[in-house]
FIRO-857592 format. One record per residue (C-alpha): x, y, z; residue in three letters. Coordinates in steps of 0.001 Angstrom, whole numbers, plus 500000, padded with zeros to 6 digits. Layout:
% residues N
XYZALA...
This chain:
% residues 1045
499970499718499958MET501361503364499109GLU501069506140501796GLY500021509839501647SER499330512572503761SER495833512434503179SER495752509021504705LEU497636509807508246LEU495114512140510168ASP494847510443513482ALA491531511601514459GLU489980510680511160ALA492235508034509112VAL491316507671505400ALA492377504211505713ASP490934501957508410LEU493740499693508252VAL495829502261510032LEU493095502715512810LEU494523502476516294ASP492903501159518534PRO490883499000516129LEU487481498399517754THR483871498679516531GLU483223501921518246GLU486804503549516991SER485820502497513383LEU482131504034513771VAL483551507103515014GLN486332507406512431THR483205506892509633LEU481294509780511607ARG484118512149511796GLU484880511857508250ARG481191512172507481PHE481005515163509114ARG483865516764507320ARG481944515791504290ARG484602513015503396ASP482007510115502423ILE484595507864501135TYR487009505800503253THR489401503195502338TYR490142499666503955ILE493121498707501773GLY491817498896498517ASN488292498352499689VAL486015501966499170VAL483559502299502003ILE480845504741500752SER478261506370503304VAL475238507932501379ASN475089511769502062PRO471608511953500758TYR472406514991498716GLN474692516314495853SER478428517051496610LEU480568518959494420PRO483147515923494142ILE482033514597490730TYR482990517367488450THR485196517114485307PRO487975518504487135GLU487958515749489829LYS487835513328487070VAL490810514567485678GLU492617514572489352GLU492107510993489578TYR492951509922486264ARG496140508013485867ASN496732508799489826CYS498122506310492501SER495201504905494488PHE496602506090497781PHE498127509313496456ALA494868511413496811VAL491843511446499055LYS489736508314498919PRO487082508628496363HIS485145506058494324ILE486819507335491073TYR490137506112492533ALA488796502497492589ILE487289502748488938ALA490721504380487735ASP492664501885489423ASP490540498929488003ALA490459500549484597TYR494339500865483882ARG494632497207485664SER492638496065482868LEU493998498255480020ARG497583498355481224ASP498216494845482952ARG495671492890480898ASP493832491836483925ARG489967491538483689ASP488445493310486584GLN484995493256488675CYS483802495900490898ILE481621494242493780LEU479143496962494910ILE477185495815498188THR475280497670500856GLY471593497542502088GLU468625499484500149SER469329503083500354GLY472948502869500731ALA473492504283497263GLY474594500979495388LYS472911502244492143THR474574505671492162GLU477846504036492937ALA477429501935489854SER476519504958487950LYS479503506924489126LEU481808503963488113VAL480290503840484557MET480269507360483874SER483976507658484990TYR485459504840482778VAL483323506508480000ALA485171509865480580ALA488628508663480796VAL488576506132477880SER489391506921474600SER487124509396472266LYS485645508792468835GLY482223508489467103GLU481985504754467402GLU483395504845470989VAL481016507515472169ASP478303505683470715LYS478927502563472776VAL479674504596475752LYS476255506369475539GLU474569503324475105GLN476063501626477865LEU475262504742480469LEU471635504966478786GLN470854501412479833SER470523502569483460ASN467485504825482982PRO465605502002481069VAL466323499339483634LEU465617501730486598GLU462117502435484959ALA461249498777484885PHE463458497462487817GLY463341499893490564ASN460820501044492984ALA459958503144496088LYS460466501394499348THR460267502419502823VAL464230502916502945ARG464932504150499478ASN462811506121496920ASP464717504484494040ASN465549501123495228SER466938498418492858SER464436495660493076ARG466713493216491049PHE470258492280490991GLY472338493464488214LYS475866492551486752TYR477331494129483669MET480330493048481983ASP482016496016480118ILE483851494637477264GLU487403496729476011PHE489650496149473232ASP493242496132473764PHE493438499940473731LYS491130500145476670GLY488122501524474284GLU484676499984475264PRO483390497886472827LEU479830496985474391GLY478501495123477125GLY476379492201478555VAL474107492661481335ILE472720489760483683SER469785490268486153ASN469130488470489258TYR465945487680491039LEU463514490649490155LEU461096491247492970GLU457822490301490852LYS455707489827493703SER455757493912493962ARG453623493739490769VAL450662492482492806VAL451175493795496100ARG453525496024498087HIS453572497388501902VAL452468500529502929ARG454559503414502252GLY456055501992499266GLU455326502006495440ARG454967499517492635ASN457796499756489943PHE458351503103488500HIS457381502208485105ILE453596502073485896PHE453614505871487397TYR455742507295484687GLN453699505855482122LEU450746507345483227LEU452243510881484326ALA454380511216481079GLY452127509506478358ALA450553511843475952SER446789511828475651PRO446917510050472321GLN449229507345473691LEU447017506572476904LEU444046506449474746GLN446117503824472384GLN446885501746475327LEU443320502069476888LYS444498503783480088LEU443508506404482081ARG445934508882484099GLN444550508473487565ASP446560506182489335CYS443955505527492093GLY441894503652489336HIS444246500823489228TYR444129497957492053GLY447884497219491697TYR448728501001492362LEU446011502361494789LYS447613500784497732GLN449809504070498404GLU449750507524496629GLY451219507880493275SER453252511327493926SER456933511231495112LEU458546514017496280PRO461653514890494160GLY460848512645491323MET459393514082488302ASP457620510835486864ASP456663512499483359ALA460289513718482849ALA461591510357483808ASN459240508879481434PHE460543511126478535HIS464141510329479478ALA463483506572479372MET462111507014475993GLN465228508979474561ASP467332506312476294ALA465538503579474452MET466135505475471073ARG469587505644471927VAL470249502147472691ILE468520501231469515GLY464690500075470212PHE462487500743467232SER459307502659467441PRO457363499445467252ALA459170497601469856GLU458570500649472228VAL455163500377471536THR454821496436472175GLU456741497098475504LEU454487499621476656LEU451377497540475402GLN452567494723477586VAL453148497022480456THR449654498263479975ALA448374494627480253VAL449795493973483478VAL448279497079485058LEU444954496493483522LYS445077492740484913LEU444800494296488421GLY441554495825487848ASN439981492307486392VAL437432491475488999GLN436033487933490101LEU432575487159491139SER431325483905493064SER428857481423491698SER427594477693491964PHE427027475298489397GLN424549472716489158ALA426394470399490754SER426909472646493733GLY430605473290493253MET431768477055493817GLU432841478714490343ALA434070482260489539CYS433239484262486733SER434388488003485471ILE432035490353487102SER432908493512484687LYS433864492095481295PRO435176495671480145GLN438632495441481552GLU439018492196480116LEU437630493109476528ARG440115495971476406GLU443052493526477213ILE442286491329474819CYS441946494336472115GLU445481495231473084LEU447002491473472698ILE444783490292470025GLY443164487718471951LEU439765486548472076ASP437995487403475473PRO436314484006475768GLY439809482336475818THR441231484470478295LEU438049484359480452GLU438126480589480443ARG441935480573481375ALA441105482915484354LEU438349481229485698CYS439217477461485073SER441950474899484714ARG442972472127482513THR444183468838484329VAL445739465980482626LYS445943462766483996ALA447282460105481809ARG445164460181478760ASP442500462260480321GLU441999465818480472THR439736467096482965VAL438363470651483282LEU437850472287486525THR436485475307487744THR438258477723489977LEU437219479454493324THR437147482988493420VAL440703483151495714PRO442023480251493210GLN440902482797490406GLY442656485972491812TYR445616483856492530TYR445956482581488812GLY445420486398487521ARG448095487758490036ASP450482484880489002ALA449933485795485327LEU450682489577486120ALA453863488579487899LYS454816486284485123ASN454302488627482349ILE456203491361484116TYR459201489197484882SER459438487508481497ARG458961491106480063LEU462137492368482248PHE463984489470481133ASP463256490245477462TRP464188493730478123LEU467564492912479381VAL468114490738476226GLN467047493383474092ARG469420495806475571ILE472183493000475304ASN471401492573471799ALA472150496282471289SER475170496838473331ILE477080493546473282GLN480312492869471033VAL479475491859467666LYS483248491047466650SER485509487928467819ASP488352490045468256ARG490346489331471880GLN488861491670474477ARG489116492472478207LYS486250492497480711VAL485329495135483705MET482298493484485470GLY480190495726487828VAL477944494018490362LEU474997496027491925ASP473141493609494251ILE471103493799497179TYR472809493985500523GLY472039491904503655PHE468493492325504772GLU467084491913508375ILE463498492711508547PHE460674492611511340GLN459440489866509038ASP461676488221506831ASN460407485731504039GLY461485483784501047PHE462841487221499360GLU465115487964502187GLN466406484239502495PHE467500484286498701ILE469052487647499054ILE471046486811502210ASN472216483382500801TYR473514485553498048CYS475473487957500359ASN476709484870502214GLU478433483782498972LYS479795487268498238LEU481200487472501462GLN482839484211501054GLN484506485476497749ILE485319488562499460PHE487221486966502272ILE488933484356500172LEU490038486712497450MET491454489201500176THR493225486592501990LEU494682485537498708LYS495683488897497422GLU497308489376500943GLU499228486164500614GLN500409486725497043GLU501924490064498059GLU503787488523501017TYR505243485939498957VAL506011488310496108ARG507991490491498646GLU509699487733500335GLY507894488171503951ILE506867485213505745GLN503110484617505532TRP501409484067508992THR497883482372508577PRO495028484482509682VAL492141483325511819GLU488663484412510585PHE485221483325510451PHE484784481022507401ASP481105481424506620ASN481304478357504273SER479433476468506635ILE476563478783506463ILE476714478342502574CYS476610474701502705ASN473664474987505330LEU471732476811502416ILE473104475396499091GLU474277471567500104ASN472553469397497058SER471290466991499772THR470804468348503313THR470652472133502425GLY467558474117502880ILE467242474803499282LEU467497471171498634ALA464830470594500923MET462607473136499973LEU462828471741496197ASP462041468209497776GLU459072469477499327GLU457648471225496377CYS457987468108494220LEU456752465710496919ARG453080464171496040PRO450693464705498960GLY449781467354501123VAL452866469945500835VAL452775473024503002ASN455219475039505009GLU454688473096508188ASP455894469916506815THR458915471761505312PHE460003473275508573LEU459348469900510153THR461759468387508015LYS464322471188508694LEU464056470620512137ASN464663466830511780GLN467675467206509821LEU469302470431511238LEU468312470063514598ALA472285469655515420THR473340472456513145HIS474999475327515423LYS473882477698513015HIS470215476782512636TYR467565476847515287GLU463654477245515581SER461040476906518306LYS461353473031518224GLU464959472803518360THR465157475195521333GLN462546473341522907ASN464652470121522751ALA467631471973524130ARG465496473520526830ARG466137476703525636VAL463434479676526061THR463571482558523424ASP460226484694523307ALA461756486280520065SER461520483215518022LEU457759482667517032PRO456180479540515821PRO456336478626511797ARG459872480266511799CYS463772479312511855PHE466853481303512402ARG470013481357510725ILE473118482900512086HIS474603484370509391HIS478347486077509460TYR476363489243509545ALA473955488331512421GLY471091486417513282LYS468040486322510948VAL464607484751511544THR462705483829508593TYR458962483156508489ASN458123480105506315VAL454970481292505225THR454906481551501306GLY457965479644500932PHE456492476980498946ILE454162479034496725GLU456996481497496011LYS459700478492495222ASN457094476803492932ASN456216480098491172ASP453422477932489200LEU451686479647486416LEU448685477417485303PHE449391475861481692ARG445946477397480422ASP447193480834481245LEU450595480056479187SER448245478728476439GLN446105481637476501ALA448975484113475890MET450387482029473286TRP447304482269471472ALA447388486146471540ALA448382487950468442GLN450763490330470094HIS454152489352468661ALA456325490371472032LEU453486488923474512LEU453709485656472461ARG457546485076472521SER457272485412476445LEU455441482096476669PHE456769479844474469PRO455768476756476633GLU452318477829475644GLY452727476278472317ASP450473473180471906PRO453055471733469847GLN455708471659472652LYS453315470659475675VAL455513469109478240SER454416467466481382LEU457902468275483326LYS457653470622486127LEU459715473849485658PRO462654474371487931PRO461920476038490872THR462741480005491788ALA465401478646494712GLY467100476093491999PHE467368478961489451GLN468811481371491816PHE471021479119492999LYS472447478232489615SER472722482184488900SER474451482675491902VAL477103479693491118ALA477560480881487777MET477964484681488992LEU480626483283491747MET482471481418488669ARG482608484804486656ASN483880486696489693LEU486594484093490762TYR488005484599487139SER488720488316487526LYS490467490712489836ASN487952491737492358PRO487522495428493465ASN485184496053496308TYR482653499216497114ILE480672499056500632ARG477829501090500824CYS476367502291504066ILE473318504128504745LYS473606506610507605PRO470035507195508452ASN466658505717507964ASP465155509211507441THR466897509850503883LYS468061513114505691SER470975515100504391ALA474357514685506375MET472655512940509424VAL474721510173510937PHE473038507508513032THR475909505769514958PRO473562502561515818GLU472229502133512550LEU475992502329510969VAL477234499854513492LEU474747497512512527ALA475643497681508902GLN479189497630509868VAL478729494285511227ARG476503493226508288TYR479293493934506138LEU482255492433508081GLY484274495668507672LEU486038494998511226LEU486741491525509888GLU487762493003506721ASN490275495583508692VAL491550492761510521ARG492277490482507387VAL494000493436505828ARG496347494473508919ARG497151490784509724ALA501226490932510137GLY501820494241508890TYR499292497159508792ALA501392499433506445PHE503378498884503236ARG504906501204500865GLN507371501408497937LEU510841502234499177TYR511198505174496622GLY508208506921498100PRO508776506353501645PHE512575507478501410LEU511012510721499503GLN508585511072502280ARG510759510492505369TYR514224511247504291LYS514599514577506179MET514388512465509528LEU517886511431509116ASN521228513834508376ALA522635510778506037GLN519596510559503830THR518951514773503807TRP518819516628501621PRO519779514151498759ARG520451510418498570TRP522409509117495535ASP522185505350496266ARG519711502658496162GLY516294503417497693ASP515996500143499952ARG519743500962501180GLU518516504451501889GLY515433503238503756THR517427501101505689GLU519950503742506811VAL516960506037507439LEU515145503647509838LEU518519502496511756ALA519103506092512691GLY515464506402514212LEU516233503430516429GLU512795501782515897LEU512214498304517361PRO513215495519514718ALA509922493271515065GLU508017496471513824GLU509695496526510416LEU510157494018507601ALA511833494722504187PHE510486493115501385GLY511917493100497729HIS510406496293496803THR508264497722499882LYS508801498482503370ILE506443496952505738PHE505509498292509185ILE503695496157511774ARG501653498466513846SER499730502133512695PRO501333503359515920ARG504750503361514595THR503786504675511591LEU501693507821513524PHE505252508169515230ASP507066508522512103LEU504487511145510789GLU504748512876513959ARG508371512950513688ARG507838514191510048ARG505628516992510932GLN507987518362513674GLU511000518224511170ARG509172519707508567VAL508257522665510866ALA511915523269511411GLN512788523019507868LEU510048525332507019ALA511581527911509694THR515013527403508272LEU514072527908504527ILE511917531065505778GLN514933532642507484LYS517111531639504329MET514658533273502236PHE513969536385504168ARG517814536955504196GLY518282536620500461TRP515214538503499842ARG516598541370501750CYS520310541045500475ARG518650540676496721THR516299543769497340GLN519311545920498576TYR521428545066495769GLN518729545936493194LEU517931549369494927MET521829550219494842ARG522077549220491435LYS518680551036490577SER519979554376492364GLN523214554422490468ILE521477554046487218LEU518874556533488027ILE521556559207488995SER523517558553485972ALA520763559096483534TRP519384562080485542PHE522661563996485261ARG522673563023481589GLY519383564334481178HIS519947567343482900ARG523285568348481031GLN521280567716477731LYS518515569977478644ASN520984572825479521ARG522571572360475925TYR519295572283474192LYS518069575489476155GLN521475577233475281MET521125576372471802LYS517661577550471331ARG518511580911472815SER521367581204470481ALA519477580657467414LEU516630583064468508ILE519120585851469261LEU520730585227465907GLN517188585261464200ALA516182588599465762TYR519367590078464956ALA519319589002461152ARG515696590066460793GLY516782593600462441TRP519573593823459830LYS517366592912456780ALA514535595382458224ARG516829598263458222ARG518484597719454858THR515296597319452717TYR512931599349454698ARG512989602017451894LYS511772599261449256TYR508313598753451135PHE505535600737452276ARG504493600503455975SER500690599111454749SER501535596784452233ALA500680593877454360SER497398595022454991THR496606595593451122CYS497808592286450444LEU495647590796453101ALA492413592424451836ASN493311591606448290PHE493603587903449383ILE490309588002451502TYR488235589673448611ARG489633586948446314ARG488462584381448599LEU485010585538448839VAL484674586034445280GLN485762582695444381ARG483500581324447405TYR480367583254446120LEU480821582316442211VAL481071578562443285GLY478053579081445321LEU476105580293442329ALA477179577364440250LYS476138574797443050ASN472739576056444472LEU470607573140445633PRO467284572345443996PRO464320574795444492LEU462288572005446583SER461066573338449675VAL461477569998451346THR465256570087450294ASP467310571606453234ARG470746570640451548THR473484573541451415TRP477175573385450279PRO479452573822453162PRO481809576822453534ALA485411576257452230PRO486914578577454896TYR486222578595458501ARG486083582633458236PHE482828582159455851LEU480944579703458344ASP478523582362459667ALA478327584143456017THR477541580667454626ASN474780579952457355GLN473171583294456561GLU473072582571452946LEU471567579368453726LYS468885580965455768ASN467924583663453065ILE467969581169450245PHE465638578741451983TYR463142581709452961HIS463118582868449374TRP462407579211448145LYS459500579325450532CYS458188582644449519LYS458353581607445862LYS456623578378446688TYR453912580430448632ARG453466582884445678ASP452702580152443159GLN449929578517445408LEU446172579429444498PRO444145581412446905ALA441926578312448056SER444989576145448527ARG446703578913450668ARG443394579418452943ALA443361575761453487GLN446852575641454564LEU446498578690456783GLN443396576975458323ALA445467573969458876ARG448355575703460609LEU445864577444462959CYS444271574209463731ALA448007572758464714SER448378575709466913GLU445162575223468526LEU444930571417469086PHE448520569812468601LYS449187567844471539ASP446360569215473419LYS443444567176472018LYS443477563387471438THR441025564237468008LEU443627566270466359TYR445882563382464870PRO442848561843463565LYS441659564964461799SER444888565228459721LEU443551562527457226GLN440409564632456703GLN440691567556454501PRO438722570949455289PHE435708571165452806ARG433953573989454780GLY430891573043452990GLU429458570007453903TYR425484570501453174LEU425486570982449617GLY423586574346449894LEU423643574926446043LYS422883571625444827GLN419801571107447288ASN416826572993446557PRO415509572498450135LYS418231574598451200TYR417804577799449086GLN416315580146451606LYS419374579029454035LEU421555579626450888HIS420295583029450655ALA420645584018454044VAL424318583027453522ALA424646584513450285LYS428661584934449303ASP429576585159453043LYS429579581478453755LEU432458580102455611VAL431279576742456756MET428129574639456701ALA427744571274458498ASP425313569196460260SER425511569142464316VAL423697568074467494ARG422479570528469929LYS422581569281473427VAL419090569964475317ASN419936572107478403ARG417096570456480648ALA417193566707479481SER420930566265478150GLY419362564770474945LYS420849565683471623THR418625567142468616VAL420170567723465010PRO420702571085463938ARG422173572818460579LEU425236575266461347LEU426068577958459009LEU429190579861459450LEU429538583477457723THR432057586010458079THR429420588184460606GLU427193585395461960HIS426624582076463146LEU423019580236462132VAL421667577359463459LEU418607576042461469ALA415933573238461644ASP416971570499459204PRO413402569406458512LYS412137572924457838ALA415277574487456697ALA414494577572458577GLN417076579533460772PRO416152578984464544LYS419129581277465892THR421085583806464515VAL424336584464466492LEU426385587629465625SER430241586751466053LEU430562589433468564SER428315588064470930ASP430572585018471356ILE432750584904474346ARG434525581859474192GLY434508578137473440VAL435224575021475576SER436269571570474399VAL437578568301476115THR440910566849475432ARG439595563514474174PHE438576562317470901SER435010563282470961ASP433188566052469122GLY431679567751472097PHE431947571754472491LEU430402574521474473ALA429634577702472781LEU429553580562475582HIS427961583688474747LEU427787587076476225LYS424807587953478637GLU424168591237477046VAL423274589578473530SER419762588951472908THR420641585180472238VAL422963585137475321GLY420017585376477623ALA419013581679476797LYS422203580709477948GLY425137579051476294ASP425008576210473526PHE426068572769473891LEU427042571121470353LEU428496567843469015VAL430084567969465801SER431872565262463424ASP434116567802462221HIS434842569615465501LEU438762570496464669ILE437753572456461483GLU434396574054462861LEU436568575645465674VAL439569576531463758THR437333578364461170ARG435163580099463652LEU438587581094465370TYR439917582616462096GLN436519584359461329THR436144585417464924PHE439874587083464769GLU439024588443461116ALA435719590056462162THR436375591381465358THR440264591756465598GLY440614589736468510GLN441475586167469431ALA438700583938470404LEU438997582426473648PRO439515578620473485LEU439277576169476810HIS440475572617476356ILE439545570879479481THR437311568144480948ASP435713570257483566ARG434193573738482842PHE431049575913483557SER428183576916481422THR425352579108481941ARG422042577763481459PHE418732579954481863PRO418311578632485413LYS421855579392486372GLY425388578177485852ASP425794574320485341VAL429305572392485907SER429931570101483181ILE432377567126483868THR433483565087480758VAL434573561322481353VAL435911558821479208GLU433952555813479532SER433347552640477324PRO429562553129478261LYS429307555736475988ALA428135555379472474SER430556555443469459THR428152557780467720ASN428721560428470115GLY428873561979473877PRO426068560983476325VAL424784563900478338CYS423385563058482025LYS421881565649484073LYS423047565038487890LYS420686567668489601GLY419896570873488903SER423336572355488394ASN425709569373487420LYS425809567663483857MET427914564544483249GLU429236563574479542VAL430518560532478713LEU432650560399475780VAL433836556947473887TYR
């Protein structure tokens, strides 16, 4: 074993082989302390102990994969990746087939551990399109098998209810080629019943929650789990598990593995058949002979099942309600009682599901198994049930614990063999180790003549009355003297009183503790009978998959030979598994459940202690540390501890073994504590190793102090020398820089003096040849020439005369910027004037009206933007064309400004009446549309103001002066469809006539003068208002509310 500092923490050693003292309490305390530090993995030599944290930890990232890749097993902290990497490298580099055995009780994290091993191997193996496809298929087999083989139990929400062994096959380069999956003892009884607090297999809930309505209709299923007899024993929902999402993930995984859509459909159809069988109800009746018979009480479910599988309902009903018995050459049809019918129904459901699961495993194997015959290496991963001790232990627990006895046997033997081989390889004398050999227990169970399984098979095959009592009596007779077997009868014979052992039970002293088994159901579950009529009915179905699951139902292959019992089949499977494991190099992962409540980071010492005993961890440690607890290669050992001896520090130039001997000789350790192998140093007790580690830590502290002292001195000397060198360099550069600047200043001054002197001399010589204003004349000439060039160029490049064109050539010189901008403005105003002069009088008046409307209403009234699309026509009545309006036309004569129809609001009731409005240059006339006679004539000078709302309505109030004749009747409330044009033309005409601006108020609240007094008007925007116009409502004598749309 190679050591590292991560293993040598005395409070929580990472390798329990180094635990001192070694007791159950110290072992559990070490696991608890490491668990508290979130170190869930611990070693026993090359065995990994995994404590389930019940939460996600950040220790499975791609960075962690790289950290453990190609790293020595003990060079880093304990991790499941370490054992996966060691197994993979042994397979790839040393050409040794590997197997990884994962054991532990339900809820300990075995399934997650197997996933982590497979994901790590997939991550570190080679990349490539074909390789990635194989790896993805291997990984995607997990969701499919979990859906059909896992269920929620009282101990685990995702408990594997079957044992799984997967052989992953690699080529000589270590690239995965494929794999083969073997399954063991599916808990098919869960299909028909499960205890309170548990669920049926996941697939039933996933199918109902995740299938589309079309698929459910095709399968003749409802989404309600409570509708189905096999599911309604417990609630369907499971906190933290999304059944619908898991169903879609399973479908995706099937596509990756290579299932065709037809295969998936057939698989789900058979699953639906199992689910619907639980709803087939039987009723009791009596035949003419007086014998009890059963019949289908509700044939609807039976018909739907037969439609799914293509079978005549009568055939299935006969198979469920009767049984054909063959005696020599005679065939007798006997009816079944209701209990017998339900037994047959449940047996059929269990057999269909069990065989479907076997087919599923075979179909996955067909996709992932290696097709070529080239040589390959194998890594096996075994995920199987752990040792189980319940309040009531039955046939399943007996079989499971038998398998764990066999695994414990191979574990002890392989561990001892590995230890002995290392001692022989290193030339160290092997000391035989005393340990409990559980072969006596295995023989008690599997002996071909006196074993419990053999006697159970004998009872199942014996003619006559056979039940569990006769089976238990035979056990008591043959095993009365066996020290690992006891029952109530054997205790009575020994005059032993034990109230914990009830009748109809027997107890076996397993390696992990005593387990009491209730024999009730042993005969039935071992026989696992399915009536031949039901097999033949399934064979008669037209459903290809279902028919293939029952080959014995073929009438051409009828056999009177009884099928092998469940116990015999499992014993054969375990024997084959043991042979497979013996042929490979084993690696072990022992999983521990820290608490019964599935709470995150909660550690229950009593529960963990029980599992430590079940798993035999203490005995495992004793085997590993038999003789010498610690061993390490000479090179790493010398490299770690060489500072403890002056002869080996700081450098040793001779051999590693010689250096190790010199190092340990100087430490004066007892000779019996040490042994020198060919390549490794062996240390007997952990106490000696911890003493070495303590001395090393003290020496490291001394060396660290020395190194710090030497480093500080070197750093100060180096810093001083660097500062001194920098100071000299800076001084030299500064002096040179100062002299250069002084020289440049002197040279610049000399040149200036020379220039002034030469200029003064030249001016004095040539003054008589030049006038004093010559420079000003030259400047003015140049300025005029530049301006002339600018104006001539501008005349040639004037922009178009379009008023929308605002372009203008830029000024060529900066001093012309202001002039250029002024010319641009003059030119644009000239273009606009020229455009206006060309307009006809009517167009000009219309634009003036539009401009006035913009000034009055823009951004003030919501109606204004809508009016932009409507031209101002002025005359909307057709006074000239309509003879009816001749009198009105005569009134207006040539002074008409606008003619339109409006609605006048009644002051008393708020109702509106139509009126004709004529606006002339002097008057505003309101006329009756029927009689076409003026009813009201207002002089423009009588109007004192106009009020409108800010909404998109046509409501306005015309305020009149009190002194006017018409004004005595009060203000007018009008509604116009051309409000913007009307108010605009009234404003323009009023201003032209009176020379004053018409007061215009845009508000939601205003006061009007009615004959009976002032009335406050409130305008409200409401969906209740009509789209045809405002709705006016009187609110008392002095208030009115106007609703606008």
